[in-house]
C-alpha positions as CSV (number, residue, x, y, z in Angstrom):
1,M,10.1,14.1,15.3
2,V,12.6,12.5,13.2
3,K,12.9,8.7,13.6
4,E,16.0,6.7,12.7
5,H,15.8,3.5,10.6
6,K,15.1,1.3,13.7
7,R,11.2,1.5,13.4
8,D,9.4,-1.3,12.6
9,F,6.2,-2.1,10.7
10,D,4.2,-4.0,13.3
11,Q,1.5,-1.3,13.5
12,P,-0.9,-1.0,10.6
13,I,0.0,1.9,8.5
14,L,-2.7,4.6,7.5
15,Y,-0.4,6.1,4.9
16,F,3.1,7.2,4.4
17,C,4.2,10.2,1.9
18,P,7.2,12.0,0.9
19,T,8.3,15.2,2.7
20,Y,11.4,17.3,2.4
21,L,13.6,17.6,5.4
22,P,16.5,19.9,5.9
23,Q,19.0,16.9,5.3
24,G,17.1,15.9,2.3
25,D,14.2,13.5,1.5
26,G,12.1,11.9,4.1
27,T,8.7,10.2,4.7
28,I,6.0,11.0,7.0
29,I,4.4,7.8,8.5
30,M,1.0,8.0,9.6
31,Y,-0.3,4.9,11.7
32,T,-3.9,3.8,12.2
33,N,-3.9,4.7,15.7
34,G,-2.8,8.2,14.9
35,D,0.8,8.3,15.9
36,Q,2.6,10.2,13.1
37,Y,6.6,9.8,12.7
38,T,8.9,11.5,10.3
39,D,11.6,8.9,9.1
40,S,14.8,10.2,7.5
41,R,14.8,7.6,4.8
42,N,13.2,8.5,1.6
43,I,10.0,7.0,0.3
44,R,11.5,4.5,-1.9
45,S,13.4,3.1,0.9
46,I,10.4,2.9,3.2
47,R,8.4,1.1,0.4
48,R,11.3,-1.3,-0.1
49,A,11.6,-2.0,3.8
50,L,7.9,-2.4,4.0
51,C,8.0,-4.8,1.2
52,R,10.9,-6.7,2.9
53,Y,9.1,-6.9,6.2
54,Y,6.2,-8.4,4.5
55,A,8.4,-10.8,2.2
56,L,7.0,-9.0,-1.0
57,D,8.6,-8.6,-4.3
58,Y,7.7,-5.2,-5.3
59,S,9.4,-5.3,-9.0
60,A,7.6,-8.6,-9.7
61,L,4.3,-7.3,-8.2
62,R,4.7,-3.9,-10.4
63,S,5.4,-5.8,-13.5
64,K,2.3,-8.1,-13.0
65,W,0.0,-5.4,-12.2
66,R,1.3,-3.3,-15.0
67,N,0.6,-6.2,-17.5
68,H,-2.7,-7.2,-15.7
69,C,-4.4,-3.9,-15.0
70,N,-2.3,-1.5,-17.3
71,I,-1.3,0.6,-14.4
72,G,2.3,2.2,-13.6
73,L,2.7,2.3,-9.7
74,A,1.2,-0.8,-8.3
75,P,-0.6,-1.1,-5.2
76,L,1.0,-2.8,-2.1
77,L,-0.9,-5.9,-1.3
78,L,0.7,-6.7,1.7
79,A,-1.8,-9.1,3.4
80,P,-5.7,-9.8,3.0
81,G,-7.4,-6.6,4.1
82,Y,-4.1,-4.6,3.8
83,V,-3.5,-2.8,0.9
84,L,-1.9,0.4,0.2
85,I,-2.6,2.6,-3.2
86,P,-0.5,5.2,-4.6
87,V,-1.8,8.7,-4.7
88,K,0.0,11.6,-5.8
89,T,0.7,14.1,-3.0
90,R,3.1,16.7,-4.4
91,I,4.3,17.9,-7.4
92,A,7.8,16.9,-8.6
93,R,10.6,19.5,-8.1
94,C,13.1,17.6,-10.4
95,K,13.2,14.4,-12.3
96,G,13.1,11.5,-10.0
97,D,11.9,13.4,-7.1
98,P,9.4,11.1,-5.3
99,C,5.8,12.6,-5.3
100,Y,3.5,9.6,-4.7
101,A,2.1,8.6,-1.1
102,F,0.7,5.0,-0.2
103,V,-2.5,4.9,1.5
104,N,-4.3,2.3,3.2
105,L,-7.2,1.5,1.0
106,H,-9.5,-0.1,3.8
107,Y,-9.1,3.0,6.2
108,I,-10.3,5.3,3.5
109,D,-13.8,6.7,4.6
110,S,-14.4,9.3,1.8
111,V,-12.8,11.1,-1.0
112,L,-13.6,14.9,-1.5
113,A,-12.9,17.0,-4.7
114,C,-11.3,20.3,-3.8
115,G,-13.6,22.4,-6.3
116,E,-13.6,23.8,-9.8
117,Q,-10.5,26.1,-9.6
118,I,-8.2,23.5,-7.8
119,T,-7.3,20.1,-9.2
120,G,-7.1,17.5,-6.7
121,S,-8.8,16.2,-3.6
122,T,-8.7,15.4,0.0
123,I,-8.8,11.8,1.5
124,L,-10.7,11.6,4.4
125,F,-9.9,8.4,7.0
126,K,-12.2,6.5,9.1
127,N,-9.9,7.8,12.1
128,G,-10.4,11.5,11.4
129,A,-7.0,11.9,9.7
130,R,-6.9,13.8,6.1
131,L,-4.5,13.7,3.3
132,G,-4.5,16.3,0.4
133,C,-3.4,14.8,-2.9
134,H,-3.0,16.2,-6.5
135,N,-4.9,13.2,-8.0
136,G,-8.8,14.0,-9.0
137,L,-11.8,12.3,-7.5
138,K,-12.2,10.0,-10.6
139,N,-8.4,9.1,-10.6
140,I,-8.5,8.1,-6.8
141,K,-11.9,6.2,-7.4
142,N,-10.3,4.1,-10.1
143,K,-7.1,3.5,-8.2
144,M,-9.4,2.1,-5.2
145,L,-11.6,0.0,-7.6
146,A,-8.5,-1.5,-9.2
147,A,-6.7,-2.3,-5.9
148,K,-10.0,-3.8,-4.7
149,A,-10.2,-5.9,-7.9
150,I,-6.4,-7.2,-7.4
151,E,-7.1,-8.1,-3.8
152,R,-10.3,-10.1,-4.5
153,I,-8.3,-11.9,-7.2
154,Y,-5.2,-12.5,-5.1
155,C,-6.6,-12.8,-1.7
156,D,-9.1,-15.6,-2.4
157,S,-9.6,-18.9,-0.7
158,R,-6.2,-20.0,-1.6
159,Y,-4.7,-17.8,1.1
160,T,-7.5,-18.3,3.8
161,N,-7.6,-20.9,6.4
162,Q,-10.0,-22.8,4.6
163,G,-7.7,-23.0,1.6
164,L,-4.8,-24.1,3.9
165,E,-6.8,-26.7,5.4
166,E,-7.5,-28.2,2.2
167,V,-3.7,-28.0,1.1
168,F,-2.7,-29.8,4.2
169,Y,-5.4,-32.4,3.6
170,R,-4.1,-33.1,0.1
171,I,-0.6,-33.4,1.5
172,I,-1.8,-35.8,4.2
173,E,-3.7,-37.9,1.6
174,M,-0.6,-38.1,-0.7
175,F,1.6,-39.5,2.1
176,K,-1.1,-42.0,2.8
177,Q,-1.0,-42.9,-1.0
178,E,2.9,-43.2,-0.9
179,K,2.8,-45.2,2.3
180,G,0.1,-47.4,1.0
181,S,1.8,-48.4,-2.5
């Protein structure tokens, strides 16, 4: 079922990956509840819309991760516990052809290697879904470890309720000091 651009991102995404449609590039979006939609927009447009929905500057994020972790395609750190990592799902037919999908890190159950003859692996999700990819087992495990490290660094106590309480307390104390002086 091809969905138009009106699809929003209020449900958690399991993965979104590029696909070829008769009218051009499209994107398959799989939600954590098992719903699957095919969107007529290409994967870059979906990624841009998702970043816009979560008020995220992907180009700044990508340059920061590139300098920090020496990785090319950055994971999408949308919220604490909601991280999408890039995995290669197809071989590009031509230059500029998108071939990377984004997979929800916290819904990955296991990653299986395809075997000796075939390079690649299969990602098994907690809801029973599968996604075949061209990345090897070691590559995907490294991406998962890097994304977990990035999440640990940037989703620390500054973004939890306790961190917010401390910030509000400091602001109130500053106002009290200004009124008192």
